[in-house]
N, C-alpha and C positions, 0 to 999 in steps of 0.2 A: 262126643267122647273120642279121645285120641286112643287108637288101638295100642296095646302093649307092644313095646319095641319101636314105636313110631314117635316122631317129634312134631308132626304136623297132621292136620286133618282138613279136608275140604268139605264145605257145607254150603247149601243154597241159602240165599237170603231173598225173601219175597218182599217187594216194596209196593207202595201204592203207585199211582200214576199222577205225579205232580204236574202242574201247569207252569211252574217256574222252578229253576234249580233249587234243590232242597238239601240241606246238610243232614248227614246221618252219622251216628256213632255206633261202633261195634265194640263190645267189651267182653274179654275172656278172663275167667278166674281159674287159678289152679294152685292148690296148696297155699292159699293166702296171697299169692302174687296176682296182680291184675295188669293186663295189657289192654290198651285202647287204640283203636284206629278210626279215623274219620274219612268220610268220602262225600261226594256230592252226587245226588241222584238227579240226572238231567231229564227234562221233559221229553216225551216221545213226540217229536215234531212232525208235522205234516210236510212231506217232501214233494208230493205232486198230485195233480188231478189231470186225468186224460180222458178223452172221448174217442170212441171208434165206432164207425168211421168218423172222419172230421168234416165230411161234407155229405149232405143228404138232400133228396127231393122232399120238400115239406109235405107232410100228410101221406106220404107213400107208406108201403108196408115195411120199409127198411127199419131194422132194429138198431138203435144207437145205445151203446153201453158206455157208462163212465166208470172210471176206476180211481179211487183215492188210495194213496200209499203213505205210510208212516215210516220213520227211521228204523223202528224195531217192532217186534211182536208185542202185543198188549196183553197184560195179565188179566184185565177185566174188559167187558164190553165197553167200547169207546165210541162216542157219538161225534160225527163230523157234520157241521152245518153245510148246507148246500143252497145255492141260489142261481138264478138266471137273470141276466140284465134285460132280456127280451122274452118274457114268458108267452107272449102271443105267438112267437115263432118256435120256441123250444122251452120246455119247462121240466123242472126236477122237483122231487119231494123236498121238504125242508131239511132233511138230514139222512145220513146213512150210518149204519153201525158197523164198526170193525169188531168182529167177534174175538173173544178171549183166545189167545194162542195164534192169532193171525196178525199180519201187518198191513193188509189191504182189504178193500171191500169194493164190490161193484154196485152200480145203481143204474136205473133206467132213465133215459132222456126221451120224453115224449115230444115229438115235433109235429108242427101243424102246417097246413097249406099257407103259402104266403103269396102276395101279389107281386112282390119283388124280392130279389135275393137279400137275405138278412145275415149279418155276422153276429152270432150270439156268444156272449162270454158266460161260461159256467164257472162259478166260484165255489171253492171249498174252504172252510175256515175251522181251525182248531187252536185253542189256547192263544188267540191273537195272531196266529200265522195264517195268511191266506195265499192260495195258489189258484191260478186260473187256466182254463182250457178254452179253445175257440171251436165252435161248431158253425159251419156255413150251411144255412138252410136255403136251398134253391127253389125257384118257382117251378 
């Protein structure tokens, strides 16, 4: 409702979390007059995946933490798929959840003893967009 004496009002619009650009229409009615505006709701894109530290002695007590980041905060819990190209050296769970109201989430990387240095690619994927980070697992 527009306050008396005002000609405009600001209001929030809650959207879903589309995986592709999605059109939306907002319509306002007042005294039989209708105005319409259209917009495009863009997907919340995965912007990065990082690991820290980026090098570790395999099987040691060192903790390796990964972080996935999206372009903006999410309205609902959002799942990001995770994978490792060399799980025998470093593995991740199959996914991590970015909680509603956040734009990033952390996950654990479990590393194992190796007989020779291994370069492991950790991949995060959401809505067809994949990002990678590299972890070196040393002997």
